[in-house]
LOVEXRO-637414 format. One record per residue (C-alpha): x, z, y; residue in three letters. Coordinates in steps of 0.2 Angstrom, whole numbers. Layout:
% residues N
X	Z	Y	ALA;
...
END
This chain:
% residues 498
-507	78	88	MET;
-520	91	97	LYS;
-527	87	114	TYR;
-534	98	129	VAL;
-547	91	141	ILE;
-548	97	160	GLY;
-563	91	172	ILE;
-561	90	188	ASP;
-576	95	198	LEU;
-573	87	216	GLY;
-584	86	232	THR;
-586	66	229	SER;
-584	65	207	ALA;
-579	74	195	VAL;
-564	66	186	LYS;
-561	72	167	THR;
-543	68	160	CYS;
-536	69	140	LEU;
-520	78	137	MET;
-511	77	121	ASN;
-502	94	118	GLU;
-485	84	123	GLN;
-492	88	143	GLY;
-495	67	142	GLN;
-512	61	150	ILE;
-517	47	139	ILE;
-533	45	147	ASP;
-545	48	161	GLU;
-563	44	168	ALA;
-573	48	183	SER;
-591	49	190	CYS;
-597	49	208	ALA;
-611	61	213	TYR;
-623	63	229	LYS;
-617	71	245	LEU;
-635	78	252	TYR;
-633	81	271	GLN;
-652	82	278	GLU;
-649	90	294	LYS;
-633	93	306	PRO;
-620	107	299	GLY;
-632	105	280	PHE;
-621	100	265	SER;
-627	101	248	GLU;
-627	94	230	GLN;
-640	93	214	LYS;
-630	105	198	PRO;
-637	91	186	GLN;
-627	77	195	ASP;
-612	89	192	TRP;
-618	90	173	ILE;
-624	74	171	ASP;
-605	66	178	GLY;
-595	78	165	VAL;
-607	72	152	MET;
-604	56	155	SER;
-586	54	159	THR;
-583	65	141	ILE;
-594	52	131	GLN;
-583	38	140	GLU;
-566	45	136	ILE;
-573	50	116	VAL;
-579	33	116	GLY;
-561	27	118	ARG;
-555	40	108	TYR;
-546	33	89	THR;
-542	51	82	GLY;
-553	64	75	GLU;
-563	74	88	VAL;
-561	91	80	ALA;
-541	87	87	ASP;
-549	89	103	ILE;
-544	110	103	ILE;
-549	114	122	GLY;
-557	112	137	ILE;
-555	119	155	SER;
-560	115	172	TYR;
-555	114	191	SER;
-568	117	204	GLY;
-573	115	223	GLN;
-575	132	228	MET;
-585	141	237	HIS;
-602	132	231	GLY;
-617	142	231	LEU;
-628	139	214	VAL;
-640	153	212	LEU;
-648	155	192	LEU;
-664	163	189	ASP;
-669	175	175	GLU;
-669	160	161	ALA;
-653	153	169	GLY;
-661	139	179	GLU;
-656	132	195	VAL;
-668	139	208	LEU;
-662	127	224	ARG;
-648	114	226	PRO;
-632	122	229	ALA;
-624	126	245	ILE;
-607	117	247	LEU;
-590	123	256	TRP;
-593	112	269	ASN;
-609	120	275	ASP;
-607	124	291	THR;
-628	132	295	ARG;
-621	152	292	THR;
-612	155	308	THR;
-625	166	311	ALA;
-621	175	294	GLN;
-605	178	296	CYS;
-607	186	313	GLU;
-620	200	302	GLU;
-606	201	289	ILE;
-595	207	301	VAL;
-605	220	309	ALA;
-610	227	295	LYS;
-594	228	285	VAL;
-582	230	300	GLY;
-568	215	304	LYS;
-554	226	298	GLU;
-563	233	283	ARG;
-567	215	278	LEU;
-551	209	279	LEU;
-541	225	270	ALA;
-555	220	254	ILE;
-556	202	254	THR;
-541	197	263	LYS;
-549	184	272	ASN;
-560	182	286	PRO;
-581	179	286	ALA;
-580	160	287	LEU;
-596	146	285	GLU;
-586	141	271	GLY;
-587	155	258	PHE;
-600	159	247	THR;
-607	177	253	LEU;
-615	169	270	PRO;
-624	157	263	LYS;
-631	170	250	ILE;
-636	177	265	LEU;
-644	163	272	TRP;
-654	160	259	VAL;
-662	178	259	LYS;
-666	177	276	GLU;
-673	158	275	HIS;
-678	156	258	GLU;
-685	173	253	PRO;
-694	168	238	GLU;
-680	160	232	THR;
-669	173	235	TYR;
-683	186	222	ALA;
-682	175	209	LYS;
-660	175	209	ALA;
-654	184	194	LYS;
-635	179	196	HIS;
-624	167	206	PHE;
-611	157	198	VAL;
-598	143	208	LEU;
-599	125	203	PRO;
-585	125	189	LYS;
-591	140	184	ASP;
-612	133	181	TYR;
-602	117	170	VAL;
-596	130	158	ARG;
-611	139	159	TYR;
-620	123	153	VAL;
-606	118	140	MET;
-605	134	133	THR;
-620	146	137	GLY;
-608	161	141	GLU;
-611	167	160	LEU;
-593	170	169	HIS;
-585	169	184	MET;
-567	162	183	GLU;
-555	177	197	ARG;
-549	162	207	SER;
-564	155	211	ASP;
-574	173	214	ALA;
-556	175	227	ALA;
-567	164	239	GLY;
-583	173	239	THR;
-580	189	251	LEU;
-587	199	238	LEU;
-570	201	229	LEU;
-558	216	230	ASP;
-543	206	230	ILE;
-533	222	224	GLU;
-545	231	214	ARG;
-546	214	207	ASN;
-567	218	204	ASP;
-583	216	214	TRP;
-583	224	228	SER;
-598	238	229	THR;
-595	242	247	GLU;
-596	222	256	VAL;
-611	221	243	ALA;
-621	236	248	GLU;
-618	235	266	ALA;
-623	218	268	VAL;
-640	221	256	GLY;
-634	213	242	ILE;
-636	218	224	ASP;
-620	217	216	ARG;
-628	215	199	ALA;
-630	197	205	LEU;
-612	195	203	CYS;
-607	188	185	PRO;
-593	195	173	PRO;
-576	191	178	LEU;
-563	181	167	ILE;
-546	173	173	ASP;
-543	156	171	ALA;
-535	158	153	THR;
-549	167	145	THR;
-557	159	130	GLU;
-576	162	134	VAL;
-581	152	117	GLY;
-585	135	112	THR;
-595	121	114	LEU;
-615	123	110	THR;
-623	111	98	GLU;
-632	102	109	ALA;
-617	98	122	PHE;
-606	92	107	ALA;
-619	83	101	ARG;
-624	75	117	ALA;
-606	70	121	THR;
-597	68	103	GLY;
-587	80	103	LEU;
-585	95	90	SER;
-593	110	94	SER;
-577	120	89	THR;
-570	115	106	THR;
-565	131	114	LYS;
-569	132	133	VAL;
-554	142	145	TYR;
-561	148	162	GLY;
-553	136	172	GLY;
-547	140	191	GLY;
-552	134	208	ALA;
-547	117	214	ASP;
-532	123	226	ASN;
-525	136	213	ALA;
-527	122	200	CYS;
-519	108	211	GLY;
-504	121	214	ALA;
-503	122	195	VAL;
-502	104	193	GLY;
-488	104	205	SER;
-478	118	196	GLY;
-482	133	208	ILE;
-484	144	196	VAL;
-468	158	199	THR;
-462	167	216	GLY;
-452	154	229	GLY;
-464	139	227	LYS;
-474	131	240	SER;
-484	115	240	MET;
-493	104	254	VAL;
-508	94	249	SER;
-514	80	261	ILE;
-532	74	257	GLY;
-547	74	268	THR;
-542	92	272	SER;
-525	97	270	GLY;
-519	113	263	VAL;
-501	122	264	LEU;
-499	134	249	LEU;
-488	148	243	SER;
-487	158	228	PHE;
-487	175	230	GLU;
-484	188	215	GLN;
-493	204	225	THR;
-511	205	234	PRO;
-502	217	245	ASP;
-495	206	260	LYS;
-502	207	277	ASN;
-506	190	286	PHE;
-520	197	297	GLY;
-533	185	290	GLY;
-524	170	296	LYS;
-521	163	279	VAL;
-535	163	263	HIS;
-525	176	251	TYR;
-533	171	234	PHE;
-530	175	217	HIS;
-521	162	207	HIS;
-525	152	191	ALA;
-510	160	184	VAL;
-515	179	179	THR;
-509	193	188	ASP;
-505	181	202	ALA;
-509	174	219	TYR;
-505	161	233	TYR;
-510	161	252	THR;
-515	146	260	MET;
-517	136	276	GLY;
-530	124	279	VAL;
-530	108	291	THR;
-550	104	291	LEU;
-547	86	294	SER;
-530	81	289	ALA;
-531	63	281	GLY;
-549	63	288	HIS;
-539	61	305	SER;
-531	45	298	LEU;
-547	37	291	LYS;
-554	40	306	TRP;
-540	33	317	PHE;
-542	17	302	LYS;
-561	16	304	GLU;
-561	16	323	THR;
-547	6	329	PHE;
-538	-3	315	ALA;
-552	-8	303	LYS;
-544	-25	298	GLU;
-529	-16	292	SER;
-525	-7	276	SER;
-518	9	277	PHE;
-501	2	272	ASP;
-501	-9	286	GLU;
-507	3	298	LEU;
-492	15	291	LEU;
-477	0	291	ALA;
-482	-2	308	SER;
-474	15	315	THR;
-459	13	307	GLU;
-451	9	320	ASP;
-458	21	332	ILE;
-448	37	334	ALA;
-450	55	333	ALA;
-461	61	346	GLY;
-471	45	348	SER;
-465	42	365	ASN;
-473	57	372	GLY;
-489	54	362	LEU;
-496	69	355	LEU;
-511	70	343	PHE;
-519	86	337	THR;
-534	83	323	PRO;
-544	96	327	TYR;
-561	83	323	LEU;
-573	94	315	VAL;
-563	111	323	GLY;
-550	117	315	GLU;
-547	132	303	ARG;
-529	137	302	THR;
-525	148	313	PRO;
-539	145	325	TYR;
-555	148	313	ALA;
-564	138	328	ASP;
-579	126	325	SER;
-577	120	344	VAL;
-561	114	346	ILE;
-559	95	346	ARG;
-546	84	346	GLY;
-533	78	357	SER;
-521	62	362	PHE;
-510	72	376	ILE;
-499	59	385	GLY;
-505	42	384	ILE;
-496	30	397	ASP;
-495	11	394	THR;
-481	10	385	ALA;
-490	15	370	HIS;
-495	4	359	THR;
-508	5	343	HIS;
-491	8	332	ALA;
-486	25	345	HIS;
-505	30	342	PHE;
-504	29	324	ALA;
-488	38	322	LYS;
-495	53	334	ALA;
-508	54	323	VAL;
-498	55	307	LEU;
-487	67	318	GLU;
-501	77	324	GLY;
-508	79	305	ILE;
-492	86	299	THR;
-487	97	313	PHE;
-504	107	312	SER;
-500	111	294	LEU;
-483	118	300	ARG;
-497	131	310	ASP;
-497	137	292	THR;
-478	135	288	LEU;
-475	145	304	GLU;
-486	160	299	ILE;
-478	159	281	PHE;
-460	161	287	ARG;
-464	174	302	SER;
-470	185	289	SER;
-454	184	280	GLY;
-455	171	267	LYS;
-440	158	265	ASP;
-448	141	263	ILE;
-435	130	262	ARG;
-443	119	246	ASP;
-462	110	247	ILE;
-470	103	233	ILE;
-480	85	243	SER;
-495	80	233	ILE;
-510	69	240	GLY;
-513	55	252	GLY;
-498	60	261	GLY;
-487	59	246	ALA;
-490	42	244	LYS;
-481	36	259	ASN;
-462	38	260	PRO;
-461	38	277	GLN;
-474	52	279	TRP;
-464	61	266	LEU;
-448	60	278	GLN;
-459	66	292	MET;
-464	82	281	GLN;
-446	85	277	ALA;
-441	83	297	ASP;
-457	92	304	ILE;
-457	107	291	PHE;
-437	107	290	ASN;
-439	108	274	ALA;
-433	98	257	ASN;
-450	90	251	ILE;
-453	85	232	TYR;
-464	69	227	GLN;
-469	71	209	LEU;
-468	57	198	GLN;
-485	58	188	ASN;
-495	64	201	GLU;
-514	69	194	GLN;
-519	82	207	GLY;
-530	97	200	PRO;
-536	88	185	SER;
-519	90	175	ILE;
-519	109	181	GLY;
-535	110	172	ALA;
-526	103	157	CYS;
-511	116	159	MET;
-523	128	158	ILE;
-532	124	142	ALA;
-515	121	134	LEU;
-509	139	140	VAL;
-527	146	135	GLY;
-527	135	116	SER;
-509	143	115	GLY;
-501	126	113	ILE;
-486	133	127	VAL;
-484	152	129	ALA;
-485	153	147	SER;
-488	141	163	PHE;
-469	139	166	GLU;
-468	132	149	GLU;
-484	120	153	ALA;
-473	115	169	VAL;
-460	110	161	GLU;
-471	99	150	LYS;
-483	93	160	CYS;
-474	93	178	VAL;
-458	79	185	ALA;
-451	81	201	ILE;
-448	63	209	GLY;
-441	58	226	GLU;
-433	74	236	VAL;
-432	71	257	PHE;
-420	80	265	GLU;
-424	83	284	PRO;
-414	73	296	ILE;
-405	86	308	ALA;
-408	74	325	GLU;
-426	71	319	ASN;
-429	91	316	VAL;
-422	96	335	GLU;
-433	82	342	VAL;
-448	88	332	TYR;
-445	109	336	ASN;
-445	102	354	GLU;
-462	93	352	ILE;
-470	102	341	TYR;
-466	119	355	ASN;
-478	108	365	VAL;
-489	103	354	TYR;
-493	124	350	THR;
-498	125	369	GLN;
-515	111	368	ILE;
-527	123	359	TYR;
-527	136	371	ALA;
-525	123	386	GLN;
-541	111	379	THR;
-552	126	371	LYS;
-562	130	387	SER;
-563	110	391	LEU;
-571	108	372	ASN;
-583	122	374	GLU;
-590	115	391	ALA;
-592	99	382	LEU;
-601	107	367	GLN;
-616	106	378	ALA;
-615	86	378	PHE;
-610	83	359	ARG;
END
């Protein structure tokens, strides 16, 4: 029996899984690490903490493994996107990594738009200049830490740095590179035009690889430290959303996925890079070679529910909170919630907007508010779905993963608000299973991602839309879509008091 390891490098922890050649997860381990937020808007991590966490989880799994370590033949990755790791001539880290949720770079985003041009940037990268992307972070270091920038030889993203330490080979994988604002999506290469326009040396950009590219084997030192064999082959891996899509079976045309975690994502497979969404959704390379995906993001999805629970229902469990809403009819008796607690990404890209409860009256109970939060999160994700559908995509079936897939009531709500069949997975492991599947394909244990899906992804319960709820939610959604415009100026005025 042969085995592969999938490493999911998240924002709060690393999760490592061991999968056999039959597609079964047989062991897993996780290790948390610290997030540094020393100033408002700053969010950083120490890359060494990622390395320590990866080594710890592999050591834990190998310690329980009873077979021959040489039978663990491949390793791949899923990684948090956009984070900036700067390396010097010797490959040493120059400063802590600036993460995807760091928002210090508004001025640098404005600089990119001014120097490249909004429409030209969209034509090349398929994405607007947002604080979360990597290029604004590079420009921030260039402006505020010129001595550090002067020493920089390369930049990499989090999982690409971990792979570099494990193999000694420096590359950047395309599904992650697509989130830097430096990749020409249609040409499938770094954009000299963007780099020159903003004054970045293209030599900072490492060689590009695909998710299933074999980059080499483990270094003797890393193999010795973890108990693995130095013959273990290492593959490129993918961005966390790309790996989540792979692990959910979104590897061919016509497939879509919704993921509700701290943030929320609605993602759809694309065969070509030439559709025009006008920057309203993200357009990235997939982990599947020569394929793409489009994606809209709700910044405060599960975060909104967590905030509501901790603020107004601290003594209740999430299960108790959701159970309290079961008898509340669709529409929460005229109460609406917008989940803009930290701004919003899709479709507004507005860091100033904030959330609202609209329509409160004395008939509303705690349960009405809880249900309105669930509905508001799902309405926000429908904003992305409407962009897809208005472009001509016929989306009738959606895989649901994350926290929003763990509650039958919420799954039914997704079916009703999206007017689509919602599919729950039997064994959801998130991006880590996608990382394992990349290693299966890269190593040749399976011939294709389609075959990997057959082995690894099993559909569970299906939730079909209820016609009367669909009708109610369509009417309420029309009201929901008006709240942003009606509250935008109010939130801009209130910003001075935050």
